[in-house]
DSSP file (Angstrom, degrees, kcal/mol; ACC not computed):
  #  RESIDUE AA STRUCTURE BP1 BP2  ACC     N-H-->O    O-->H-N    N-H-->O    O-->H-N    TCO  KAPPA ALPHA  PHI   PSI    X-CA   Y-CA   Z-CA
    1    1 A M     >        0   0    0      0, 0.0     4,-2.5     0, 0.0     5,-0.2   0.000 360.0 360.0 360.0 -39.9  -31.6  -11.8   22.2
    2    2 A P  H  >  +     0   0    0      0, 0.0     4,-2.5     0, 0.0     5,-0.2   0.909 360.0  51.0 -61.1 -38.6  -34.6  -11.6   24.5
    3    3 A G  H  > S+     0   0    0      1,-0.2     4,-2.1     2,-0.2     5,-0.1   0.889 110.9  48.5 -63.7 -38.5  -36.9  -12.7   21.7
    4    4 A S  H  > S+     0   0    0      2,-0.2     4,-2.0     1,-0.2    -1,-0.2   0.899 111.3  49.3 -68.3 -40.6  -34.7  -15.6   20.9
    5    5 A L  H  X S+     0   0    0     -4,-2.5     4,-1.0     2,-0.2    -2,-0.2   0.928 114.0  44.8 -65.2 -44.6  -34.5  -16.7   24.5
    6    6 A L  H  X S+     0   0    0     -4,-2.5     4,-2.9     1,-0.2     3,-0.3   0.869 111.4  54.5 -66.4 -35.1  -38.3  -16.6   24.9
    7    7 A G  H  X S+     0   0    0     -4,-2.1     4,-2.7    -5,-0.2    -1,-0.2   0.862 101.7  58.0 -64.3 -35.3  -38.7  -18.3   21.6
    8    8 A A  H  < S+     0   0    0     -4,-2.0    -1,-0.2     1,-0.2    -2,-0.2   0.797 114.0  38.9 -65.0 -27.6  -36.4  -21.1   22.8
    9    9 A V  H  X S+     0   0    0     -4,-1.0     4,-1.1    -3,-0.3    -2,-0.2   0.863 117.7  48.3 -84.9 -41.8  -38.9  -21.6   25.7
   10   10 A A  H  X S+     0   0    0     -4,-2.9     4,-2.6     1,-0.2     5,-0.2   0.847 102.0  62.5 -71.3 -35.5  -42.1  -21.0   23.6
   11   11 A S  H  X S+     0   0    0     -4,-2.7     4,-2.2     1,-0.2    -1,-0.2   0.924 104.6  44.6 -62.1 -47.7  -41.2  -23.3   20.7
   12   12 A P  H  > S+     0   0    0      0, 0.0     4,-2.0     0, 0.0    -1,-0.2   0.882 113.5  52.2 -64.7 -34.3  -41.1  -26.6   22.7
   13   13 A L  H  X S+     0   0    0     -4,-1.1     4,-2.1     2,-0.2    -2,-0.2   0.922 110.2  47.8 -64.9 -42.7  -44.3  -25.7   24.6
   14   14 A A  H  X S+     0   0    0     -4,-2.6     4,-2.6     1,-0.2    -1,-0.2   0.877 109.6  54.7 -64.0 -36.9  -46.0  -25.0   21.3
   15   15 A G  H  X S+     0   0    0     -4,-2.2     4,-2.6    -5,-0.2    -1,-0.2   0.887 106.7  50.1 -63.2 -39.3  -44.7  -28.3   20.0
   16   16 A R  H  X S+     0   0    0     -4,-2.0     4,-2.1     2,-0.2     5,-0.2   0.917 111.3  48.1 -65.7 -42.7  -46.2  -30.2   23.0
   17   17 A V  H  X S+     0   0    0     -4,-2.1     4,-2.4     2,-0.2     5,-0.4   0.919 112.7  49.7 -62.7 -42.8  -49.6  -28.5   22.4
   18   18 A Y  H  < S+     0   0    0     -4,-2.6    -2,-0.2     1,-0.2    -1,-0.2   0.917 110.9  49.5 -61.1 -44.4  -49.4  -29.4   18.7
   19   19 A D  H  < S+     0   0    0     -4,-2.6    -1,-0.2     1,-0.2    -2,-0.2   0.874 117.5  40.0 -63.6 -37.9  -48.5  -33.1   19.5
   20   20 A R  H  < S+     0   0    0     -4,-2.1    -2,-0.2    -5,-0.2    -1,-0.2   0.806 136.3   2.5 -83.1 -30.2  -51.4  -33.4   22.0
   21   21 A H  S  < S-     0   0    0     -4,-2.4     2,-0.3     1,-0.2    -3,-0.2   0.583 102.0 -74.7-121.6 -91.1  -54.0  -31.6   20.1
   22   22 A S        -     0   0    0     -5,-0.4     3,-0.3     1,-0.0    -1,-0.2  -0.934  41.2 -88.1-164.4-176.9  -53.5  -30.1   16.6
   23   23 A A  S  > S+     0   0    0     -2,-0.3     4,-2.4     1,-0.2     5,-0.3   0.685 104.9  82.5 -78.0 -18.2  -51.8  -27.2   14.9
   24   24 A R  H  > S+     0   0    0      1,-0.2     4,-2.7     2,-0.2     5,-0.2   0.910  88.7  47.8 -57.7 -49.8  -54.8  -24.9   15.3
   25   25 A G  H  > S+     0   0    0     -3,-0.3     4,-2.4     1,-0.2     5,-0.2   0.953 115.9  41.5 -60.2 -54.6  -54.1  -23.7   18.8
   26   26 A P  H  > S+     0   0    0      0, 0.0     4,-2.5     0, 0.0    -1,-0.2   0.886 116.4  50.1 -62.5 -37.0  -50.5  -22.8   18.4
   27   27 A L  H  X S+     0   0    0     -4,-2.4     4,-2.6     2,-0.2    -2,-0.2   0.905 111.1  47.9 -68.8 -39.5  -51.1  -21.2   15.0
   28   28 A M  H  X S+     0   0    0     -4,-2.7     4,-2.5    -5,-0.3    -1,-0.2   0.906 112.8  49.4 -65.6 -40.1  -54.0  -19.1   16.3
   29   29 A T  H  X S+     0   0    0     -4,-2.4     4,-2.6    -5,-0.2    -2,-0.2   0.915 111.2  50.5 -61.8 -43.0  -51.8  -18.0   19.2
   30   30 A S  H  X S+     0   0    0     -4,-2.5     4,-2.4     2,-0.2     5,-0.3   0.945 112.0  45.3 -59.9 -50.8  -49.0  -17.2   16.8
   31   31 A V  H  X S+     0   0    0     -4,-2.6     4,-2.8     1,-0.2     5,-0.2   0.911 113.6  50.6 -61.6 -42.7  -51.2  -15.1   14.6
   32   32 A L  H  X S+     0   0    0     -4,-2.5     4,-2.8     2,-0.2     5,-0.3   0.927 110.9  47.6 -63.0 -46.0  -52.8  -13.3   17.5
   33   33 A L  H  X S+     0   0    0     -4,-2.6     4,-2.3     2,-0.2     5,-0.2   0.931 115.8  43.9 -61.7 -46.2  -49.4  -12.4   19.1
   34   34 A V  H  X S+     0   0    0     -4,-2.4     4,-2.6    -5,-0.2     5,-0.2   0.925 115.1  48.9 -66.3 -43.5  -47.9  -11.1   15.9
   35   35 A F  H  X S+     0   0    0     -4,-2.8     4,-2.6    -5,-0.3     5,-0.2   0.937 113.0  46.6 -61.9 -47.4  -51.1   -9.2   15.0
   36   36 A V  H  X S+     0   0    0     -4,-2.8     4,-2.5    -5,-0.2    -1,-0.2   0.928 113.9  48.3 -61.4 -45.6  -51.4   -7.6   18.4
   37   37 A A  H  X S+     0   0    0     -4,-2.3     4,-2.4    -5,-0.3    -1,-0.2   0.925 114.3  45.1 -62.6 -44.7  -47.7   -6.6   18.5
   38   38 A L  H  X S+     0   0    0     -4,-2.6     4,-2.4     2,-0.2    -1,-0.2   0.867 112.2  51.9 -69.4 -34.9  -47.8   -5.1   15.0
   39   39 A A  H  X S+     0   0    0     -4,-2.6     4,-2.8    -5,-0.2    -1,-0.2   0.903 111.0  48.4 -65.0 -40.2  -51.1   -3.3   15.7
   40   40 A L  H  X S+     0   0    0     -4,-2.5     4,-2.3    -5,-0.2    -2,-0.2   0.899 109.2  53.1 -66.6 -39.5  -49.5   -1.8   18.8
   41   41 A F  H  < S+     0   0    0     -4,-2.4    -2,-0.2     1,-0.2    -1,-0.2   0.951 114.5  42.1 -55.8 -49.3  -46.4   -0.8   16.8
   42   42 A A  H >< S+     0   0    0     -4,-2.4     3,-0.8     1,-0.2    -2,-0.2   0.894 117.2  46.3 -66.9 -41.1  -48.7    1.0   14.3
   43   43 A G  H 3< S+     0   0    0     -4,-2.8     3,-0.3     1,-0.2    -1,-0.2   0.790 119.1  39.2 -74.2 -27.9  -50.9    2.6   16.9
   44   44 A L  T >< S+     0   0    0     -4,-2.3     3,-1.8    -5,-0.2     4,-0.3   0.145  76.0 121.5-107.1  18.9  -48.2    3.8   19.2
   45   45 A V  G X  S+     0   0    0     -3,-0.8     3,-0.7     1,-0.3    -1,-0.2   0.816  74.6  51.1 -56.3 -34.2  -45.7    4.9   16.6
   46   46 A S  G 3  S+     0   0    0     -3,-0.3    -1,-0.3     1,-0.2    -2,-0.1   0.659 118.2  37.0 -79.6 -14.0  -45.6    8.5   17.8
   47   47 A S  G <  S+     0   0    0     -3,-1.8    -1,-0.2     2,-0.1     2,-0.2   0.082  80.8 139.8-125.4  25.3  -44.9    7.5   21.4
   48   48 A L    <   -     0   0    0     -3,-0.7     2,-0.3    -4,-0.3    -3,-0.0  -0.479  28.9-169.2 -72.3 136.7  -42.6    4.5   21.1
   49   49 A T     >  -     0   0    0     -2,-0.2     4,-2.7     1,-0.1     5,-0.2  -0.744  38.2-104.5-114.5 169.0  -39.7    4.2   23.5
   50   50 A V  H  > S+     0   0    0     -2,-0.3     4,-2.2     1,-0.2     5,-0.1   0.903 122.6  50.0 -60.7 -40.2  -36.7    1.8   23.3
   51   51 A T  H  > S+     0   0    0      2,-0.2     4,-2.3     1,-0.2    -1,-0.2   0.920 111.5  47.1 -64.8 -44.5  -38.3   -0.3   26.1
   52   52 A L  H  > S+     0   0    0      2,-0.2     4,-2.7     1,-0.2     5,-0.2   0.902 110.9  51.7 -66.0 -41.0  -41.7   -0.5   24.4
   53   53 A V  H  X S+     0   0    0     -4,-2.7     4,-2.4     1,-0.2    -1,-0.2   0.921 110.6  49.8 -59.9 -43.2  -40.1   -1.4   21.0
   54   54 A G  H  X S+     0   0    0     -4,-2.2     4,-1.9    -5,-0.2    -2,-0.2   0.912 111.5  47.6 -61.4 -44.2  -38.2   -4.2   22.8
   55   55 A M  H  X S+     0   0    0     -4,-2.3     4,-1.7     2,-0.2    -2,-0.2   0.912 113.9  46.3 -65.6 -42.9  -41.3   -5.5   24.5
   56   56 A L  H  X S+     0   0    0     -4,-2.7     4,-2.2     1,-0.2    -1,-0.2   0.867 110.0  54.5 -68.4 -35.4  -43.3   -5.5   21.3
   57   57 A Y  H  X S+     0   0    0     -4,-2.4     4,-2.8    -5,-0.2    -1,-0.2   0.891 104.6  54.5 -63.7 -38.9  -40.4   -7.1   19.4
   58   58 A V  H  X S+     0   0    0     -4,-1.9     4,-2.7     2,-0.2     5,-0.2   0.916 107.8  50.1 -60.8 -42.9  -40.4   -9.9   22.0
   59   59 A L  H  X S+     0   0    0     -4,-1.7     4,-2.4     2,-0.2    -2,-0.2   0.920 111.4  48.2 -61.0 -43.6  -44.1  -10.5   21.3
   60   60 A V  H  X S+     0   0    0     -4,-2.2     4,-2.7     2,-0.2    -2,-0.2   0.936 113.5  47.1 -62.1 -45.9  -43.5  -10.6   17.5
   61   61 A R  H  X S+     0   0    0     -4,-2.8     4,-2.8     2,-0.2    -2,-0.2   0.908 112.6  48.1 -65.1 -42.8  -40.6  -13.0   17.9
   62   62 A V  H  X S+     0   0    0     -4,-2.7     4,-2.5     2,-0.2     5,-0.2   0.933 113.9  47.7 -63.8 -44.5  -42.4  -15.4   20.3
   63   63 A G  H  X S+     0   0    0     -4,-2.4     4,-2.2    -5,-0.2    -2,-0.2   0.918 114.0  46.9 -60.8 -44.0  -45.4  -15.4   17.9
   64   64 A F  H  X S+     0   0    0     -4,-2.7     4,-2.9    -5,-0.2     5,-0.2   0.919 111.8  50.5 -64.2 -43.7  -43.2  -16.0   14.9
   65   65 A T  H  X S+     0   0    0     -4,-2.8     4,-1.8     2,-0.2     5,-0.3   0.915 111.0  48.3 -62.6 -44.2  -41.3  -18.8   16.7
   66   66 A I  H  X S+     0   0    0     -4,-2.5     4,-1.6    -5,-0.2    -1,-0.2   0.944 117.0  42.3 -60.5 -48.2  -44.5  -20.6   17.8
   67   67 A G  H  X S+     0   0    0     -4,-2.2     4,-2.4    -5,-0.2    -2,-0.2   0.874 111.5  53.4 -69.2 -39.0  -46.0  -20.4   14.3
   68   68 A F  H  X S+     0   0    0     -4,-2.9     4,-2.4     2,-0.2     5,-0.2   0.938 110.6  45.0 -66.0 -47.4  -42.9  -21.3   12.3
   69   69 A G  H  X S+     0   0    0     -4,-1.8     4,-2.3    -5,-0.2    -1,-0.2   0.912 115.6  46.7 -63.3 -43.1  -42.1  -24.5   14.2
   70   70 A V  H  X S+     0   0    0     -4,-1.6     4,-2.9    -5,-0.3     5,-0.3   0.890 111.2  52.3 -67.7 -38.9  -45.6  -25.7   14.1
   71   71 A T  H  X S+     0   0    0     -4,-2.4     4,-2.5     2,-0.2    -2,-0.2   0.927 110.5  48.0 -61.8 -44.9  -46.0  -24.9   10.4
   72   72 A M  H  X S+     0   0    0     -4,-2.4     4,-1.6     2,-0.2    -2,-0.2   0.928 114.9  45.7 -61.5 -45.2  -42.9  -26.9    9.6
   73   73 A S  H  X S+     0   0    0     -4,-2.3     4,-0.8     1,-0.2    -2,-0.2   0.927 114.9  46.0 -65.3 -45.4  -44.0  -29.9   11.6
   74   74 A D  H >< S+     0   0    0     -4,-2.9     3,-0.8     1,-0.2     4,-0.5   0.890 110.1  53.9 -67.5 -38.0  -47.5  -29.9   10.3
   75   75 A A  H >< S+     0   0    0     -4,-2.5     3,-1.3    -5,-0.3     4,-0.3   0.867 102.1  58.8 -63.6 -34.8  -46.4  -29.5    6.7
   76   76 A S  H >< S+     0   0    0     -4,-1.6     3,-0.7     1,-0.3    -1,-0.2   0.740  98.2  59.8 -69.5 -19.9  -44.1  -32.5    7.0
   77   77 A T  T << S+     0   0    0     -3,-0.8    -1,-0.3    -4,-0.8    -2,-0.2   0.658 100.5  57.0 -77.5 -14.1  -47.2  -34.6    7.9
   78   78 A Q  T <  S+     0   0    0     -3,-1.3     2,-0.4    -4,-0.5    -1,-0.2   0.463  96.2  77.0 -93.2  -2.6  -48.7  -33.7    4.5
   79   79 A V  S <  S-     0   0    0     -3,-0.7     5,-0.1    -4,-0.3     2,-0.0  -0.875  82.5-115.6-114.8 140.4  -45.8  -35.0    2.5
   80   80 A T    >   -     0   0    0     -2,-0.4     3,-1.2     1,-0.1     4,-0.5  -0.295  32.2-109.1 -67.8 158.2  -44.9  -38.6    1.7
   81   81 A M  G >  S+     0   0    0      1,-0.3     3,-1.0     2,-0.2     4,-0.4   0.850 117.9  59.8 -57.8 -36.5  -41.7  -40.1    3.0
   82   82 A R  G 3  S+     0   0    0      1,-0.2    -1,-0.3     2,-0.1     3,-0.2   0.791 109.7  42.5 -63.3 -28.4  -40.1  -40.1   -0.4
   83   83 A L  G <> S+     0   0    0     -3,-1.2     4,-2.4     1,-0.2    -1,-0.2   0.377  83.7  98.7-101.2   3.7  -40.6  -36.3   -0.8
   84   84 A K  H <> S+     0   0    0     -3,-1.0     4,-2.6    -4,-0.5     5,-0.2   0.891  82.7  51.3 -60.5 -41.0  -39.5  -35.3    2.7
   85   85 A S  H  > S+     0   0    0     -4,-0.4     4,-2.2    -3,-0.2    -1,-0.2   0.891 110.6  49.7 -65.0 -37.0  -36.0  -34.3    1.6
   86   86 A D  H  > S+     0   0    0     -4,-0.2     4,-2.5     2,-0.2    -2,-0.2   0.911 110.8  50.1 -64.7 -41.6  -37.5  -32.1   -1.2
   87   87 A Q  H  X S+     0   0    0     -4,-2.4     4,-2.6     2,-0.2    -2,-0.2   0.928 110.9  48.1 -63.2 -45.4  -39.8  -30.5    1.4
   88   88 A N  H  X S+     0   0    0     -4,-2.6     4,-2.4     1,-0.2    -1,-0.2   0.900 112.4  49.6 -62.6 -40.7  -36.9  -29.7    3.8
   89   89 A S  H  X S+     0   0    0     -4,-2.2     4,-2.6    -5,-0.2    -1,-0.2   0.911 111.0  49.8 -63.3 -42.2  -34.8  -28.3    0.9
   90   90 A L  H  X S+     0   0    0     -4,-2.5     4,-2.7     2,-0.2     5,-0.2   0.920 111.1  48.4 -64.5 -44.7  -37.7  -26.1   -0.2
   91   91 A F  H  X S+     0   0    0     -4,-2.6     4,-2.3     2,-0.2    -1,-0.2   0.925 113.1  47.9 -60.8 -44.5  -38.3  -24.8    3.3
   92   92 A S  H  X S+     0   0    0     -4,-2.4     4,-2.3     2,-0.2    -2,-0.2   0.920 112.8  48.3 -62.8 -43.7  -34.6  -24.0    3.8
   93   93 A M  H  X S+     0   0    0     -4,-2.6     4,-2.7     1,-0.2     5,-0.3   0.923 112.1  48.6 -62.8 -44.7  -34.4  -22.3    0.4
   94   94 A M  H  X S+     0   0    0     -4,-2.7     4,-2.7     1,-0.2    -1,-0.2   0.886 111.1  50.9 -64.1 -38.0  -37.5  -20.2    1.0
   95   95 A Q  H  X S+     0   0    0     -4,-2.3     4,-1.7    -5,-0.2    -1,-0.2   0.917 112.6  45.8 -65.8 -42.6  -36.2  -19.2    4.4
   96   96 A Q  H  X S+     0   0    0     -4,-2.3     4,-1.0     2,-0.2    -2,-0.2   0.925 116.9  43.6 -66.0 -45.2  -32.8  -18.1    3.0
   97   97 A I  H  X S+     0   0    0     -4,-2.7     4,-1.8     1,-0.2     3,-0.5   0.920 113.8  51.0 -67.2 -43.3  -34.3  -16.2    0.1
   98   98 A G  H  < S+     0   0    0     -4,-2.7    -1,-0.2    -5,-0.3    -2,-0.2   0.824 114.2  43.2 -65.1 -31.5  -37.0  -14.6    2.2
   99   99 A S  H  < S+     0   0    0     -4,-1.7    -1,-0.2    -5,-0.2    -2,-0.2   0.612 120.3  39.8 -90.6 -11.3  -34.5  -13.4    4.8
  100  100 A S  H  < S+     0   0    0     -4,-1.0    -2,-0.2    -3,-0.5    -3,-0.1   0.609  86.0 100.1-113.2 -13.7  -31.9  -12.1    2.4
  101  101 A S     <  -     0   0    0     -4,-1.8     2,-0.1    -5,-0.1    -4,-0.0  -0.608  66.3-135.6 -80.3 125.0  -33.8  -10.5   -0.4
  102  102 A P        -     0   0    0      0, 0.0     2,-0.6     0, 0.0    -2,-0.1  -0.458  19.3-116.0 -74.0 151.1  -33.9   -6.7   -0.2
  103  103 A V        -     0   0    0     -2,-0.1     2,-0.4     0, 0.0     0, 0.0  -0.777  34.1-160.3 -86.2 125.2  -37.2   -5.0   -0.9
  104  104 A R        -     0   0    0     -2,-0.6     2,-0.1     3,-0.0    -3,-0.0  -0.871  10.6-130.5-110.9 140.5  -36.9   -2.8   -4.0
  105  105 A S        -     0   0    0     -2,-0.4     3,-0.1     1,-0.1     0, 0.0  -0.481  36.7 -91.2 -83.3 159.6  -39.1    0.0   -4.9
  106  106 A A        -     0   0    0     -2,-0.1    -1,-0.1     1,-0.1     0, 0.0  -0.375  49.4 -98.0 -68.3 146.7  -40.6    0.3   -8.4
  107  107 A P              0   0    0      0, 0.0    -1,-0.1     0, 0.0    -3,-0.0  -0.320 360.0 360.0 -64.5 149.7  -38.6    2.3  -10.9
  108  108 A R              0   0    0     -3,-0.1    -2,-0.1     0, 0.0     0, 0.0   0.442 360.0 360.0 -90.0 360.0  -39.7    5.9  -11.4
């Protein structure tokens, strides 16, 4: 829940930066936040506490939220009006499949 609440604040701010400048700033911020959080997860794996996991998760969620919204908005500028419904359907489908598909290991 904390990541979602912070994302609800971060997403409109990223949108304003995107509207005034370009997608580069919010996307670079997104990549940096996610990369730093995941690097800290990996580097601190032996000393992670519940609080630290929560804090790092918040960074990942905020980074993801900033990047996802800006990516969707910027991608829609690259598509003609006639294809916008197809683009929205494709994004929705990819989001559903990506979040619901289990990772399977290779057969032995």
